[in-house]
N, C-alpha and C positions, 0 to 999 in steps of 0.2 A: 568195477569200486577204484579197487585201488591203484591202479592208473592215471583214473584223473581228478582223483588224491593228490595221490603225490601233484601232477599236473600244474593243481590247483597255490600245494603246496608249496612252486615253485617257483610260483609268480607273487604267491603274496609280499609286501614288503615288511608285513608283521610280525612274529616268532611268532607261533601255534602249536597248542599239547590238544590234541584229538583222541578217544578211543569211540573205537563201535564196538561191544558187545552184548553180547547172546549168556541174558541174564538165567537160563535155566542153567546150563551146563555148563558157567561161567568163559565159557571161550572169549579174546578179542575175535574179534570179529580185522581188524585194523584198529593199529597204535601208531602215535610219535610222541616220543616226549613227553610219555605219561610219570614218570619218576619227580621232576624238578616238580620243587617248589617254586608256588606264584604268589602274587596277591591275590587274597579274595574275594576278596568287595565281597557285596549280597549276596555271592552263593554258601557265605560261612550260616547264613541263617537256616541253612536246609542241615545239617548237624547241629548245631540250636534248638528246633524246633524237636529235634528224637532225644536229647537232652535233658531236653525241658520237659517231657510225656516222660521220661523216663525218671527224675527229679518229683514228679504228680504224682507220679505212680508211687514211687517209694517213701513220701512222705503223707499219701492219703489225699491229697490239695485238689477239689472238687474244679472241674475246668469249668464250671459254671458258679465259681465262689468270686468277689468282684477284688482286683485291685488300685489301689487310690495314684491319682496322677497329679504333680505335681507343674505350676507350668513352668518350674524349671528342667523339667523333663520333658517341655515340647524343642523337638529337632525338626527339621527341614524334612520336606519328603515322607510325610507322616501327614494320615487321613485322619489320627489323634490328632495330632499336632493344627491342622484346619476347621476341626471341632468344637474346640478348646474344651477334650475333653477333664475333666477330674476325678473319674472313675473309669475301669472298664472291666470283665471280664475277662479271666485268662483266657476264653476257648477263642473270644474277642479278640482278645493279644496276639495268639494262634495266628491266629489265620491270616489276620493286616498282617504281620510280619512275613509271611511265603505271599500274597497276591497281588498284593501293592509295596510289598520288597518296604515296608511300614517302618522307618529309623527310632520312633518315640518306641513302637510298644516292642520295637528288638530290645531296645537300650532298657526298661524297665522284667521283662524277662532275664536280659542279665545280670541284672540287679538283684533279682528276685535265687536264680538260681544263683549266681556265683564262678566268678571269674573260674575259681582250680572245680566245681566241681563239671564245669564245660569241657574243662579240656585234662578233667582225668576221665569223662566221659568217652570221650575222641578217642584217646590210647586203652576203655579197656575195649570199645567194639572194632579194632584194631588200625584205626587209621591215625596214619606213620607221621605226616608231611600239618597236618590238619588244626592251627593253633591261631587262639583268641587273646592279642596283648592288648583288645579298647574296642573299645561303646562304638557305637557307630557316629561317624559326621562331631570327632573326637581330631581335629587338626591340631590341637597341640601333641596329644603324645604320636600322631603322626609324623610329625615333625623335629622327633625323638627318636625315630625310622621305626618303632613299635606299630606295624601292622600286622594283620589275618592275613593266613595262609593257608592253603591249602593244594594239592595237586591232581590231577588227572587220575592218578591212580587210588589216590583216597576216593573222586570225588565216582570210580567208577564200582568201589570195592562198595561203599556208604548205599549206593544206586540199587548194586545188587542187592543185596539187603532189606532195601524197603520191599521189595521188588517181590523176595521170598517171605518177604512177613512176618521175621522174624527175631525180631530187635525186641520188643515190645511185649504187651499183652493186646491179642485179640484186637479188640475194638481200639485201641490207641496204633496198632498199625495201620488197618483200615481211615480208619482219621486220615492220618498221614498222605497219603494217598491220595483221599479228595480232597486235600488242601492242596495237592502238586495239582492237579488235575483242575483248582479254579483259576489257577493262571493269568493275571487280565492279559502282563507283558508278551507280545507275540511275535517281537520286530528280529528276533534270531531265526529259534531251530523251524518257527511255526513260516518262516517268511513267504516260502517261493511252494508250501507246500498249498498246492487246491482240491487233492480232498479234507473230507468232515475226518482229521486227526485225533484221534484223544491223545494226551500228551500230559504226563506228569511232569512235571518242569521246574524250576528260581534258573534265574540270571540275574547275572552282576553284572555292574561296569561304574569302570571311578572316569576320567580320563584317558588313563592310561587302559587301562584293560575293558574287555566286553566278553562275556562268560553266558553260556545254557546250557545245561544240563539236564538228564531229563531220563524218563521211560516214555516209550512210541509201543500206542496197546494194536493191534492189528487184529481183526481175522485168523492170519497162517499165521506169524511170526513176531512177538513181541520185543523186543532191540533198545538199546542201549545206546544212547548217542550223549558226548558231550567234547563238547569244540569252546575252547579259550585263549584266548589272542591276547597277548601281552605287546610292550612298546608302539602301543597305538596310539595317531595323530590323527585323525581320524574316526570317531567315535562310529557314523550311520558307515561309513566302510568297515569297517570291524563286522558290523552287523550284516552288513551286505554277506560278507566272508560266511561266518556261518548259517547263513542262508541256501549261502551255494552248499556248501557241506553237507547239511540236512538231505538239501535236494535229490544231491548224487546215490546219499547212501540207503534216502529212501526211497530212490526208484530203481535200485540194485533190488534191493530187499522184496517191492511189489514184482517186480521181474523173477525172483526167485520163485513166488511163488504160481506166479503161474507155468513154470516151467514144471512145474513138483504136480499141479493139476493137472 
């Protein structure tokens, strides 16, 4: 596996941050440039999901309570905006934020929870490079150099905690995995997998980055995988690369399973 991945890394025209990790013993099976921070794109929505649930749990806010939505809140890449919704339940916002990467839902949750609480929570759970500095589609703050960041190490740590279900109350821990399992974007990690793979994951992409990170569940071995590509000039090629890395890792894991049987 390592040699094939190294060959792919050598061939790629982009910068790649990559990890494969056993979430049970917390050992990295492969890692490449995992400590360096990069623009998070929409994978920042996973720690936001955890932090928001921690906030609602702390303040005893029901996930079935409704929040108002102003037309001024509507932004692009949002089923909330498409439907012209003027209210939504907390639960719906959390789900849409992940499974369709809904930007309006994300921004409403950021407003409710607050950036200070979110960033404090990220640090509290051990994320070292993850930082929220702007809402989704806020091009003005982005032009000022204020972006959202994370690292492959942070995502490996976060998804380990998600897998171990030790961050929140049990119902919320299970909800996080359930929502991630319902992800509707499959152009990356699942791209070349022919098996019906259970994958709890989140994608993220901008013009110059493409990411996909999650938990692969199988009958024999569960593993974490994250592929984060920066300096991208062609997004479709970047997603193909994510798919190729994922296929190499998956095939290796399945071969190991057969050898152990």
